[in-house]
N, CA, C, O and the ligand as a Tripos MOL2 file, in Angstrom:
@<TRIPOS>MOLECULE
protein
  277   275    70     0     0
PROTEIN
NO_CHARGES

@<TRIPOS>ATOM
      1 N          -8.9990   -8.5800  -14.5160 N.3       1 MET1
      2 CA         -7.7980   -7.9910  -15.2980 C.3       1 MET1
      3 C          -7.7300   -6.6870  -14.7660 C.2       1 MET1
      4 O          -8.6460   -6.0470  -14.2500 O.2       1 MET1
      5 N          -6.4710   -6.3310  -14.9540 N.am      2 GLN2
      6 CA         -6.0260   -5.0310  -14.3620 C.3       2 GLN2
      7 C          -5.3970   -4.2080  -15.5850 C.2       2 GLN2
      8 O          -4.6420   -4.7510  -16.3920 O.2       2 GLN2
      9 N          -5.7290   -2.9840  -15.6560 N.am      3 THR3
     10 CA         -5.2470   -2.2330  -16.8520 C.3       3 THR3
     11 C          -3.9620   -1.2000  -16.3310 C.2       3 THR3
     12 O          -3.9900   -0.3460  -15.4440 O.2       3 THR3
     13 N          -2.9600   -1.5670  -17.1240 N.am      4 LEU4
     14 CA         -1.6710   -0.6870  -16.5310 C.3       4 LEU4
     15 C          -1.2290   -0.0900  -17.6930 C.2       4 LEU4
     16 O          -1.3010   -0.6410  -18.7920 O.2       4 LEU4
     17 N          -0.5940    1.4520  -17.4270 N.am      5 LYS5
     18 CA         -0.2040    2.1710  -18.3400 C.3       5 LYS5
     19 C           1.3220    2.1330  -18.0850 C.2       5 LYS5
     20 O           1.7590    2.1410  -16.9340 O.2       5 LYS5
     21 N           2.0160    2.0960  -19.0200 N.am      6 LEU6
     22 CA          3.5820    1.9690  -19.0390 C.3       6 LEU6
     23 C           4.1110    3.2630  -19.6970 C.2       6 LEU6
     24 O           3.7560    3.6100  -20.8230 O.2       6 LEU6
     25 N           5.0000    3.9750  -18.9120 N.am      7 GLU7
     26 CA          5.8770    5.0690  -19.6390 C.3       7 GLU7
     27 C           7.1250    4.2950  -20.1150 C.2       7 GLU7
     28 O           7.7460    3.4950  -19.4160 O.2       7 GLU7
     29 N           7.4050    4.6170  -21.3380 N.am      8 ILE8
     30 CA          8.8070    3.8460  -21.9680 C.3       8 ILE8
     31 C           9.5890    4.9040  -22.4880 C.2       8 ILE8
     32 O           9.1280    5.8460  -23.1320 O.2       8 ILE8
     33 N          10.9630    4.7090  -22.1550 N.am      9 SER9
     34 CA         11.8570    5.5010  -23.0890 C.3       9 SER9
     35 C          12.4820    4.9310  -23.9270 C.2       9 SER9
     36 O          12.5700    3.7030  -23.9170 O.2       9 SER9
     37 N          13.1150    5.7550  -24.9290 N.am     10 GLY10
     38 CA         13.7590    4.9850  -25.9810 C.3      10 GLY10
     39 C          13.0130    4.7350  -27.1700 C.2      10 GLY10
     40 O          13.5380    4.1940  -28.1430 O.2      10 GLY10
     41 N          11.8070    5.1000  -27.1500 N.am     11 MET11
     42 CA         11.0080    4.8560  -28.5130 C.3      11 MET11
     43 C          10.9820    6.1370  -29.3410 C.2      11 MET11
     44 O          10.8000    7.2270  -28.7990 O.2      11 MET11
     45 N          11.1730    6.0010  -30.7140 N.am     12 SER12
     46 CA         11.0670    7.1620  -31.2830 C.3      12 SER12
     47 C          10.3740    7.2110  -32.6860 C.2      12 SER12
     48 O          10.2980    8.2490  -33.3430 O.2      12 SER12
     49 N           9.8570    5.9600  -33.1050 N.am     13 CYS13
     50 CA          9.1100    5.7830  -34.2240 C.3      13 CYS13
     51 C           8.1950    4.6200  -34.4610 C.2      13 CYS13
     52 O           8.0870    3.7740  -33.5730 O.2      13 CYS13
     53 N           7.5250    4.5040  -35.5860 N.am     14 GLY14
     54 CA          6.7510    3.4830  -35.8110 C.3      14 GLY14
     55 C           7.1940    2.0840  -35.4910 C.2      14 GLY14
     56 O           6.5200    1.2170  -34.9360 O.2      14 GLY14
     57 N           8.4700    1.9910  -35.9390 N.am     15 HIS15
     58 CA          9.2100    0.5280  -35.7390 C.3      15 HIS15
     59 C           9.3620    0.1970  -34.0900 C.2      15 HIS15
     60 O           9.3490   -0.9540  -33.6540 O.2      15 HIS15
     61 N           9.5090    1.4230  -33.2350 N.am     16 CYS16
     62 CA          9.7540    1.2010  -32.0760 C.3      16 CYS16
     63 C           8.3050    0.6290  -31.4220 C.2      16 CYS16
     64 O           8.3010   -0.3010  -30.6160 O.2      16 CYS16
     65 N           7.1200    1.2840  -31.8610 N.am     17 VAL17
     66 CA          5.9640    1.0110  -31.4610 C.3      17 VAL17
     67 C           5.5400   -0.5210  -31.7380 C.2      17 VAL17
     68 O           4.8840   -1.1840  -30.9340 O.2      17 VAL17
     69 N           5.9980   -0.9900  -32.9740 N.am     18 LYS18
     70 CA          5.6170   -2.2730  -33.3550 C.3      18 LYS18
     71 C           6.6560   -3.2860  -32.3970 C.2      18 LYS18
     72 O           6.2540   -4.3580  -31.9440 O.2      18 LYS18
     73 N           7.8600   -2.8350  -32.2000 N.am     19 ALA19
     74 CA          8.5680   -3.5310  -31.4690 C.3      19 ALA19
     75 C           8.0730   -3.9740  -29.9830 C.2      19 ALA19
     76 O           8.1760   -5.0930  -29.4800 O.2      19 ALA19
     77 N           7.5350   -2.8580  -29.4450 N.am     20 VAL20
     78 CA          6.9810   -2.8910  -28.0970 C.3      20 VAL20
     79 C           5.9220   -3.8180  -27.9150 C.2      20 VAL20
     80 O           5.8010   -4.7150  -27.0810 O.2      20 VAL20
     81 N           5.0950   -3.4130  -28.9310 N.am     21 ASP21
     82 CA          3.8150   -4.0880  -29.2450 C.3      21 ASP21
     83 C           3.9340   -5.6140  -29.1260 C.2      21 ASP21
     84 O           3.1770   -6.2800  -28.4200 O.2      21 ASP21
     85 N           5.0000   -6.1590  -29.9110 N.am     22 LYS22
     86 CA          5.2420   -7.4960  -30.0070 C.3      22 LYS22
     87 C           5.8390   -7.9810  -28.7590 C.2      22 LYS22
     88 O           5.5630   -9.1290  -28.4120 O.2      22 LYS22
     89 N           6.6530   -7.2370  -28.0060 N.am     23 ALA23
     90 CA          7.3910   -7.7680  -26.9350 C.3      23 ALA23
     91 C           6.3880   -7.9730  -25.6650 C.2      23 ALA23
     92 O           6.5290   -8.8870  -24.8520 O.2      23 ALA23
     93 N           5.4080   -7.0440  -25.6130 N.am     24 LEU24
     94 CA          4.4670   -7.1350  -24.4950 C.3      24 LEU24
     95 C           3.3550   -8.1730  -24.8080 C.2      24 LEU24
     96 O           2.8100   -8.7780  -23.8840 O.2      24 LEU24
     97 N           2.9800   -8.4030  -26.2380 N.am     25 ALA25
     98 CA          1.9070   -9.2810  -26.4680 C.3      25 ALA25
     99 C           2.4300  -10.7780  -26.3330 C.2      25 ALA25
    100 O           1.6590  -11.7370  -26.3790 O.2      25 ALA25
    101 N           3.9030  -10.9050  -26.1510 N.am     26 GLN26
    102 CA          4.4500  -12.2850  -25.8610 C.3      26 GLN26
    103 C           4.2320  -12.6550  -24.5390 C.2      26 GLN26
    104 O           4.1580  -13.8560  -24.2800 O.2      26 GLN26
    105 N           4.1100  -11.7780  -23.6100 N.am     27 VAL27
    106 CA          4.0850  -11.9730  -22.3950 C.3      27 VAL27
    107 C           2.6170  -12.7440  -21.8790 C.2      27 VAL27
    108 O           1.5330  -12.1700  -21.9820 O.2      27 VAL27
    109 N           2.7510  -14.0080  -21.3610 N.am     28 ASP28
    110 CA          1.6050  -14.7110  -20.8970 C.3      28 ASP28
    111 C           0.7570  -13.9360  -19.8660 C.2      28 ASP28
    112 O           1.2250  -13.5600  -18.7920 O.2      28 ASP28
    113 N          -0.5600  -13.7120  -20.2680 N.am     29 GLY29
    114 CA         -1.4830  -13.1000  -19.3940 C.3      29 GLY29
    115 C          -1.6640  -11.6360  -19.7490 C.2      29 GLY29
    116 O          -2.3160  -10.8660  -19.0430 O.2      29 GLY29
    117 N          -1.0510  -11.2840  -20.8890 N.am     30 VAL30
    118 CA         -1.1290   -9.7510  -21.2220 C.3      30 VAL30
    119 C          -1.8500   -9.5180  -22.4970 C.2      30 VAL30
    120 O          -1.5290  -10.2100  -23.4630 O.2      30 VAL30
    121 N          -2.8000   -8.6130  -22.6200 N.am     31 THR31
    122 CA         -3.3840   -8.1180  -23.7000 C.3      31 THR31
    123 C          -2.8840   -6.6700  -23.9750 C.2      31 THR31
    124 O          -3.0130   -5.8190  -23.0940 O.2      31 THR31
    125 N          -2.3490   -6.3840  -25.1060 N.am     32 VAL32
    126 CA         -2.0530   -5.1570  -25.5650 C.3      32 VAL32
    127 C          -3.2250   -4.2970  -25.8310 C.2      32 VAL32
    128 O          -3.9550   -4.6650  -26.7520 O.2      32 VAL32
    129 N          -3.5250   -3.2670  -25.2210 N.am     33 GLN33
    130 CA         -4.7710   -2.2710  -25.6260 C.3      33 GLN33
    131 C          -4.1020   -1.1860  -26.6250 C.2      33 GLN33
    132 O          -4.6930   -0.9880  -27.6860 O.2      33 GLN33
    133 N          -3.0840   -0.5730  -26.3980 N.am     34 SER34
    134 CA         -2.5130    0.3540  -27.2180 C.3      34 SER34
    135 C          -1.0940    0.5490  -27.0550 C.2      34 SER34
    136 O          -0.5760    0.3060  -25.9650 O.2      34 SER34
    137 N          -0.4370    0.9500  -28.0000 N.am     35 VAL35
    138 CA          1.0360    1.4700  -27.9730 C.3      35 VAL35
    139 C           1.2700    2.6270  -28.7570 C.2      35 VAL35
    140 O           0.8560    2.7200  -29.9120 O.2      35 VAL35
    141 N           1.9340    3.5380  -28.1630 N.am     36 ALA36
    142 CA          2.2410    4.5720  -28.9160 C.3      36 ALA36
    143 C           3.7020    5.1100  -28.6300 C.2      36 ALA36
    144 O           4.3520    4.4170  -27.8470 O.2      36 ALA36
    145 N           4.2770    6.1550  -29.1050 N.am     37 VAL37
    146 CA          5.7310    6.3490  -28.7940 C.3      37 VAL37
    147 C           5.7120    6.9800  -27.4050 C.2      37 VAL37
    148 O           5.1940    8.0660  -27.1450 O.2      37 VAL37
    149 N           6.3110    6.2070  -26.5770 N.am     38 GLY38
    150 CA          6.4030    6.6740  -25.2060 C.3      38 GLY38
    151 C           5.5460    6.1810  -24.2160 C.2      38 GLY38
    152 O           5.5350    6.5780  -23.0510 O.2      38 GLY38
    153 N           4.7490    5.2120  -24.7430 N.am     39 GLU39
    154 CA          3.7800    4.7720  -23.6480 C.3      39 GLU39
    155 C           3.1060    3.5210  -24.3700 C.2      39 GLU39
    156 O           3.0350    3.3430  -25.5860 O.2      39 GLU39
    157 N           2.6080    2.6650  -23.3200 N.am     40 ALA40
    158 CA          1.6600    1.6300  -23.7980 C.3      40 ALA40
    159 C           0.7510    1.2780  -22.7280 C.2      40 ALA40
    160 O           1.1350    1.3570  -21.5620 O.2      40 ALA40
    161 N          -0.4430    0.8900  -23.0250 N.am     41 THR41
    162 CA         -1.5250    0.5020  -22.1800 C.3      41 THR41
    163 C          -1.8240   -1.1140  -22.4140 C.2      41 THR41
    164 O          -1.9750   -1.5840  -23.5420 O.2      41 THR41
    165 N          -1.8850   -1.8280  -21.3100 N.am     42 VAL42
    166 CA         -2.1320   -3.2780  -21.4990 C.3      42 VAL42
    167 C          -3.1140   -3.7150  -20.4120 C.2      42 VAL42
    168 O          -3.1890   -3.0590  -19.3730 O.2      42 VAL42
    169 N          -3.8500   -4.7710  -20.6070 N.am     43 SER43
    170 CA         -4.6290   -5.3110  -19.8740 C.3      43 SER43
    171 C          -3.7360   -6.5740  -19.3150 C.2      43 SER43
    172 O          -3.0850   -7.3130  -20.0550 O.2      43 SER43
    173 N          -3.8100   -6.6890  -17.9830 N.am     44 VAL44
    174 CA         -2.8460   -7.9140  -17.3650 C.3      44 VAL44
    175 C          -3.6660   -8.6230  -16.3750 C.2      44 VAL44
    176 O          -4.3350   -8.0380  -15.5230 O.2      44 VAL44
    177 N          -3.6000   -9.8690  -16.5040 N.am     45 ASP45
    178 CA         -4.0780  -10.9740  -15.5340 C.3      45 ASP45
    179 C          -3.0490  -11.0310  -14.3730 C.2      45 ASP45
    180 O          -2.0430  -11.7250  -14.5140 O.2      45 ASP45
    181 N          -3.2460  -10.3820  -13.3180 N.am     46 PRO46
    182 CA         -2.3300  -10.3480  -12.2410 C.3      46 PRO46
    183 C          -1.6940  -11.6240  -11.6130 C.2      46 PRO46
    184 O          -0.6530  -11.6800  -10.9580 O.2      46 PRO46
    185 N          -2.6160  -12.7260  -11.9810 N.am     47 SER47
    186 CA         -2.0990  -14.2490  -11.4650 C.3      47 SER47
    187 C          -1.1460  -14.6780  -12.5140 C.2      47 SER47
    188 O          -0.3770  -15.6080  -12.2710 O.2      47 SER47
    189 N          -1.1320  -14.0540  -13.7030 N.am     48 ARG48
    190 CA          0.0860  -14.6590  -14.5950 C.3      48 ARG48
    191 C           0.9380  -13.9030  -14.9490 C.2      48 ARG48
    192 O           1.9060  -14.4440  -15.4830 O.2      48 ARG48
    193 N           0.9630  -12.5690  -14.8350 N.am     49 ALA49
    194 CA          1.9810  -11.5540  -15.2820 C.3      49 ALA49
    195 C           2.2500  -10.3940  -14.2130 C.2      49 ALA49
    196 O           1.3260   -9.8350  -13.6230 O.2      49 ALA49
    197 N           3.4520  -10.1170  -14.0380 N.am     50 THR50
    198 CA          3.7660   -9.1680  -13.0740 C.3      50 THR50
    199 C           4.3600   -7.7250  -14.0720 C.2      50 THR50
    200 O           4.8060   -7.7470  -15.2190 O.2      50 THR50
    201 N           4.1670   -6.5510  -13.1560 N.am     51 SER51
    202 CA          4.7200   -5.4970  -13.8350 C.3      51 SER51
    203 C           6.2810   -5.5790  -14.1400 C.2      51 SER51
    204 O           6.7830   -5.0400  -15.1260 O.2      51 SER51
    205 N           6.9760   -6.2850  -13.2220 N.am     52 GLN52
    206 CA          8.1190   -6.7070  -13.5190 C.3      52 GLN52
    207 C           8.4650   -7.3940  -14.8070 C.2      52 GLN52
    208 O           9.4270   -7.0010  -15.4680 O.2      52 GLN52
    209 N           7.6320   -8.5270  -15.2370 N.am     53 GLN53
    210 CA          7.7230   -9.1310  -16.3410 C.3      53 GLN53
    211 C           7.4340   -8.3910  -17.5640 C.2      53 GLN53
    212 O           7.8970   -8.7230  -18.6550 O.2      53 GLN53
    213 N           6.5970   -7.2980  -17.3650 N.am     54 LEU54
    214 CA          6.5590   -6.4340  -18.5320 C.3      54 LEU54
    215 C           7.6330   -5.4470  -18.6910 C.2      54 LEU54
    216 O           7.9540   -4.9790  -19.7840 O.2      54 LEU54
    217 N           8.1720   -5.1490  -17.5880 N.am     55 ALA55
    218 CA          9.3730   -4.1430  -17.9300 C.3      55 ALA55
    219 C          10.6200   -5.1420  -18.4340 C.2      55 ALA55
    220 O          11.5060   -4.6750  -19.1490 O.2      55 ALA55
    221 N          10.6320   -6.2590  -18.1020 N.am     56 GLU56
    222 CA         11.6820   -7.2780  -18.6690 C.3      56 GLU56
    223 C          11.5660   -7.4330  -20.2080 C.2      56 GLU56
    224 O          12.5260   -7.3020  -20.9670 O.2      56 GLU56
    225 N          10.2980   -7.7260  -20.5960 N.am     57 ALA57
    226 CA         10.0000   -7.9840  -21.9760 C.3      57 ALA57
    227 C          10.3590   -6.6560  -22.7490 C.2      57 ALA57
    228 O          10.9600   -6.7490  -23.8190 O.2      57 ALA57
    229 N           9.9670   -5.2700  -22.1770 N.am     58 VAL58
    230 CA         10.3150   -4.2230  -22.8830 C.3      58 VAL58
    231 C          11.7590   -3.9680  -22.8360 C.2      58 VAL58
    232 O          12.1880   -3.2440  -23.7340 O.2      58 VAL58
    233 N          12.6070   -4.4190  -21.9660 N.am     59 ALA59
    234 CA         13.9670   -4.3020  -21.8020 C.3      59 ALA59
    235 C          14.6840   -5.1580  -22.8750 C.2      59 ALA59
    236 O          15.6350   -4.7390  -23.5350 O.2      59 ALA59
    237 N          14.1480   -6.3860  -22.9920 N.am     60 ASP60
    238 CA         14.6200   -7.4210  -23.9400 C.3      60 ASP60
    239 C          14.5570   -6.8580  -25.4640 C.2      60 ASP60
    240 O          15.3240   -7.2560  -26.3410 O.2      60 ASP60
    241 N          13.5620   -5.8950  -25.6660 N.am     61 ALA61
    242 CA         13.1360   -5.2840  -27.0360 C.3      61 ALA61
    243 C          14.1140   -4.2540  -27.0650 C.2      61 ALA61
    244 O          14.3220   -3.8290  -28.2010 O.2      61 ALA61
    245 N          14.8540   -3.6630  -26.0510 N.am     62 GLY62
    246 CA         15.7400   -2.5350  -26.2010 C.3      62 GLY62
    247 C          15.2580   -1.1820  -25.8940 C.2      62 GLY62
    248 O          15.7520   -0.1660  -26.3830 O.2      62 GLY62
    249 N          14.0460   -1.2060  -24.8740 N.am     63 PHE63
    250 CA         13.6750   -0.0090  -24.3270 C.3      63 PHE63
    251 C          13.4890   -0.0160  -22.9800 C.2      63 PHE63
    252 O          13.8110   -1.0520  -22.3980 O.2      63 PHE63
    253 N          13.0030    0.9800  -22.2730 N.am     64 GLN64
    254 CA         12.9920    0.9380  -20.8820 C.3      64 GLN64
    255 C          11.7350    1.4630  -20.2740 C.2      64 GLN64
    256 O          11.2200    2.5250  -20.6260 O.2      64 GLN64
    257 N          11.2590    0.6710  -19.3420 N.am     65 VAL65
    258 CA          9.8580    1.1950  -18.6400 C.3      65 VAL65
    259 C          10.3400    2.0500  -17.4180 C.2      65 VAL65
    260 O          10.9180    1.6010  -16.4280 O.2      65 VAL65
    261 N           9.9640    3.5190  -17.6810 N.am     66 THR66
    262 CA         10.3300    4.3880  -16.5820 C.3      66 THR66
    263 C           9.2410    4.6300  -15.4670 C.2      66 THR66
    264 O           9.4690    5.1670  -14.3830 O.2      66 THR66
    265 N           8.0250    4.1520  -15.8980 N.am     67 ALA67
    266 CA          6.9700    4.1980  -14.8100 C.3      67 ALA67
    267 C           5.8480    3.2760  -15.2310 C.2      67 ALA67
    268 O           5.6630    3.0170  -16.4210 O.2      67 ALA67
    269 N           5.1640    2.8230  -14.3460 N.am     68 THR68
    270 CA          4.0430    1.8340  -14.5120 C.3      68 THR68
    271 C           3.0270    2.3850  -13.5090 C.2      68 THR68
    272 O           3.2590    2.4810  -12.3040 O.2      68 THR68
    273 N           1.7570    2.7790  -14.1690 N.am     69 HIS69
    274 CA          0.6650    3.2000  -13.3060 C.3      69 HIS69
    275 C          -0.6920    2.8370  -13.8270 C.2      69 HIS69
    276 O          -1.7000    3.1380  -13.1880 O.2      69 HIS69
    277 CU         11.5450    3.5740  -33.8550 Cu       70 CU70
@<TRIPOS>BOND
     1     1     2 1
     2     2     3 1
     3     3     4 2
     4     3     5 am
     5     5     6 1
     6     6     7 1
     7     7     8 2
     8     7     9 am
     9     9    10 1
    10    10    11 1
    11    11    12 2
    12    11    13 am
    13    13    14 1
    14    14    15 1
    15    15    16 2
    16    15    17 am
    17    17    18 1
    18    18    19 1
    19    19    20 2
    20    19    21 am
    21    21    22 1
    22    22    23 1
    23    23    24 2
    24    23    25 am
    25    25    26 1
    26    26    27 1
    27    27    28 2
    28    27    29 am
    29    29    30 1
    30    30    31 1
    31    31    32 2
    32    31    33 am
    33    33    34 1
    34    34    35 1
    35    35    36 2
    36    35    37 am
    37    37    38 1
    38    38    39 1
    39    39    40 2
    40    39    41 am
    41    41    42 1
    42    42    43 1
    43    43    44 2
    44    43    45 am
    45    45    46 1
    46    46    47 1
    47    47    48 2
    48    47    49 am
    49    49    50 1
    50    50    51 1
    51    51    52 2
    52    51    53 am
    53    53    54 1
    54    54    55 1
    55    55    56 2
    56    55    57 am
    57    57    58 1
    58    58    59 1
    59    59    60 2
    60    59    61 am
    61    61    62 1
    62    62    63 1
    63    63    64 2
    64    63    65 am
    65    65    66 1
    66    66    67 1
    67    67    68 2
    68    67    69 am
    69    69    70 1
    70    70    71 1
    71    71    72 2
    72    71    73 am
    73    73    74 1
    74    74    75 1
    75    75    76 2
    76    75    77 am
    77    77    78 1
    78    78    79 1
    79    79    80 2
    80    79    81 am
    81    81    82 1
    82    82    83 1
    83    83    84 2
    84    83    85 am
    85    85    86 1
    86    86    87 1
    87    87    88 2
    88    87    89 am
    89    89    90 1
    90    90    91 1
    91    91    92 2
    92    91    93 am
    93    93    94 1
    94    94    95 1
    95    95    96 2
    96    95    97 am
    97    97    98 1
    98    98    99 1
    99    99   100 2
   100    99   101 am
   101   101   102 1
   102   102   103 1
   103   103   104 2
   104   103   105 am
   105   105   106 1
   106   106   107 1
   107   107   108 2
   108   107   109 am
   109   109   110 1
   110   110   111 1
   111   111   112 2
   112   111   113 am
   113   113   114 1
   114   114   115 1
   115   115   116 2
   116   115   117 am
   117   117   118 1
   118   118   119 1
   119   119   120 2
   120   119   121 am
   121   121   122 1
   122   122   123 1
   123   123   124 2
   124   123   125 am
   125   125   126 1
   126   126   127 1
   127   127   128 2
   128   127   129 am
   129   129   130 1
   130   130   131 1
   131   131   132 2
   132   131   133 am
   133   133   134 1
   134   134   135 1
   135   135   136 2
   136   135   137 am
   137   137   138 1
   138   138   139 1
   139   139   140 2
   140   139   141 am
   141   141   142 1
   142   142   143 1
   143   143   144 2
   144   143   145 am
   145   145   146 1
   146   146   147 1
   147   147   148 2
   148   147   149 am
   149   149   150 1
   150   150   151 1
   151   151   152 2
   152   151   153 am
   153   153   154 1
   154   154   155 1
   155   155   156 2
   156   155   157 am
   157   157   158 1
   158   158   159 1
   159   159   160 2
   160   159   161 am
   161   161   162 1
   162   162   163 1
   163   163   164 2
   164   163   165 am
   165   165   166 1
   166   166   167 1
   167   167   168 2
   168   167   169 am
   169   169   170 1
   170   170   171 1
   171   171   172 2
   172   171   173 am
   173   173   174 1
   174   174   175 1
   175   175   176 2
   176   175   177 am
   177   177   178 1
   178   178   179 1
   179   179   180 2
   180   179   181 am
   181   181   182 1
   182   182   183 1
   183   183   184 2
   184   183   185 am
   185   185   186 1
   186   186   187 1
   187   187   188 2
   188   187   189 am
   189   189   190 1
   190   190   191 1
   191   191   192 2
   192   191   193 am
   193   193   194 1
   194   194   195 1
   195   195   196 2
   196   195   197 am
   197   197   198 1
   198   198   199 1
   199   199   200 2
   200   199   201 am
   201   201   202 1
   202   202   203 1
   203   203   204 2
   204   203   205 am
   205   205   206 1
   206   206   207 1
   207   207   208 2
   208   207   209 am
   209   209   210 1
   210   210   211 1
   211   211   212 2
   212   211   213 am
   213   213   214 1
   214   214   215 1
   215   215   216 2
   216   215   217 am
   217   217   218 1
   218   218   219 1
   219   219   220 2
   220   219   221 am
   221   221   222 1
   222   222   223 1
   223   223   224 2
   224   223   225 am
   225   225   226 1
   226   226   227 1
   227   227   228 2
   228   227   229 am
   229   229   230 1
   230   230   231 1
   231   231   232 2
   232   231   233 am
   233   233   234 1
   234   234   235 1
   235   235   236 2
   236   235   237 am
   237   237   238 1
   238   238   239 1
   239   239   240 2
   240   239   241 am
   241   241   242 1
   242   242   243 1
   243   243   244 2
   244   243   245 am
   245   245   246 1
   246   246   247 1
   247   247   248 2
   248   247   249 am
   249   249   250 1
   250   250   251 1
   251   251   252 2
   252   251   253 am
   253   253   254 1
   254   254   255 1
   255   255   256 2
   256   255   257 am
   257   257   258 1
   258   258   259 1
   259   259   260 2
   260   259   261 am
   261   261   262 1
   262   262   263 1
   263   263   264 2
   264   263   265 am
   265   265   266 1
   266   266   267 1
   267   267   268 2
   268   267   269 am
   269   269   270 1
   270   270   271 1
   271   271   272 2
   272   271   273 am
   273   273   274 1
   274   274   275 1
   275   275   276 2
@<TRIPOS>SUBSTRUCTURE
     1 MET1         2 RESIDUE 1 A MET
     2 GLN2         6 RESIDUE 1 A GLN
     3 THR3        10 RESIDUE 1 A THR
     4 LEU4        14 RESIDUE 1 A LEU
     5 LYS5        18 RESIDUE 1 A LYS
     6 LEU6        22 RESIDUE 1 A LEU
     7 GLU7        26 RESIDUE 1 A GLU
     8 ILE8        30 RESIDUE 1 A ILE
     9 SER9        34 RESIDUE 1 A SER
    10 GLY10       38 RESIDUE 1 A GLY
    11 MET11       42 RESIDUE 1 A MET
    12 SER12       46 RESIDUE 1 A SER
    13 CYS13       50 RESIDUE 1 A CYS
    14 GLY14       54 RESIDUE 1 A GLY
    15 HIS15       58 RESIDUE 1 A HIS
    16 CYS16       62 RESIDUE 1 A CYS
    17 VAL17       66 RESIDUE 1 A VAL
    18 LYS18       70 RESIDUE 1 A LYS
    19 ALA19       74 RESIDUE 1 A ALA
    20 VAL20       78 RESIDUE 1 A VAL
    21 ASP21       82 RESIDUE 1 A ASP
    22 LYS22       86 RESIDUE 1 A LYS
    23 ALA23       90 RESIDUE 1 A ALA
    24 LEU24       94 RESIDUE 1 A LEU
    25 ALA25       98 RESIDUE 1 A ALA
    26 GLN26      102 RESIDUE 1 A GLN
    27 VAL27      106 RESIDUE 1 A VAL
    28 ASP28      110 RESIDUE 1 A ASP
    29 GLY29      114 RESIDUE 1 A GLY
    30 VAL30      118 RESIDUE 1 A VAL
    31 THR31      122 RESIDUE 1 A THR
    32 VAL32      126 RESIDUE 1 A VAL
    33 GLN33      130 RESIDUE 1 A GLN
    34 SER34      134 RESIDUE 1 A SER
    35 VAL35      138 RESIDUE 1 A VAL
    36 ALA36      142 RESIDUE 1 A ALA
    37 VAL37      146 RESIDUE 1 A VAL
    38 GLY38      150 RESIDUE 1 A GLY
    39 GLU39      154 RESIDUE 1 A GLU
    40 ALA40      158 RESIDUE 1 A ALA
    41 THR41      162 RESIDUE 1 A THR
    42 VAL42      166 RESIDUE 1 A VAL
    43 SER43      170 RESIDUE 1 A SER
    44 VAL44      174 RESIDUE 1 A VAL
    45 ASP45      178 RESIDUE 1 A ASP
    46 PRO46      182 RESIDUE 1 A PRO
    47 SER47      186 RESIDUE 1 A SER
    48 ARG48      190 RESIDUE 1 A ARG
    49 ALA49      194 RESIDUE 1 A ALA
    50 THR50      198 RESIDUE 1 A THR
    51 SER51      202 RESIDUE 1 A SER
    52 GLN52      206 RESIDUE 1 A GLN
    53 GLN53      210 RESIDUE 1 A GLN
    54 LEU54      214 RESIDUE 1 A LEU
    55 ALA55      218 RESIDUE 1 A ALA
    56 GLU56      222 RESIDUE 1 A GLU
    57 ALA57      226 RESIDUE 1 A ALA
    58 VAL58      230 RESIDUE 1 A VAL
    59 ALA59      234 RESIDUE 1 A ALA
    60 ASP60      238 RESIDUE 1 A ASP
    61 ALA61      242 RESIDUE 1 A ALA
    62 GLY62      246 RESIDUE 1 A GLY
    63 PHE63      250 RESIDUE 1 A PHE
    64 GLN64      254 RESIDUE 1 A GLN
    65 VAL65      258 RESIDUE 1 A VAL
    66 THR66      262 RESIDUE 1 A THR
    67 ALA67      266 RESIDUE 1 A ALA
    68 THR68      270 RESIDUE 1 A THR
    69 HIS69      274 RESIDUE 1 A HIS
    70 CU70       277 GROUP 0 **** ****
């Protein structure tokens, strides 16, 4: 498992946190560790999920991943 920290723009409140949490949790191979306004930390199985898939899931929820590290 690999730990990734995502920087996310467009988040402003607890509803955003919940929406991002839900979006990331739905990606196969991802375990959400924590989500706060502007950032999320996840554990990823690199053979099942890519950072691109994480960015797409966040984008589908209406937010934007600005950096992954
Ligand atoms: Cu919000």
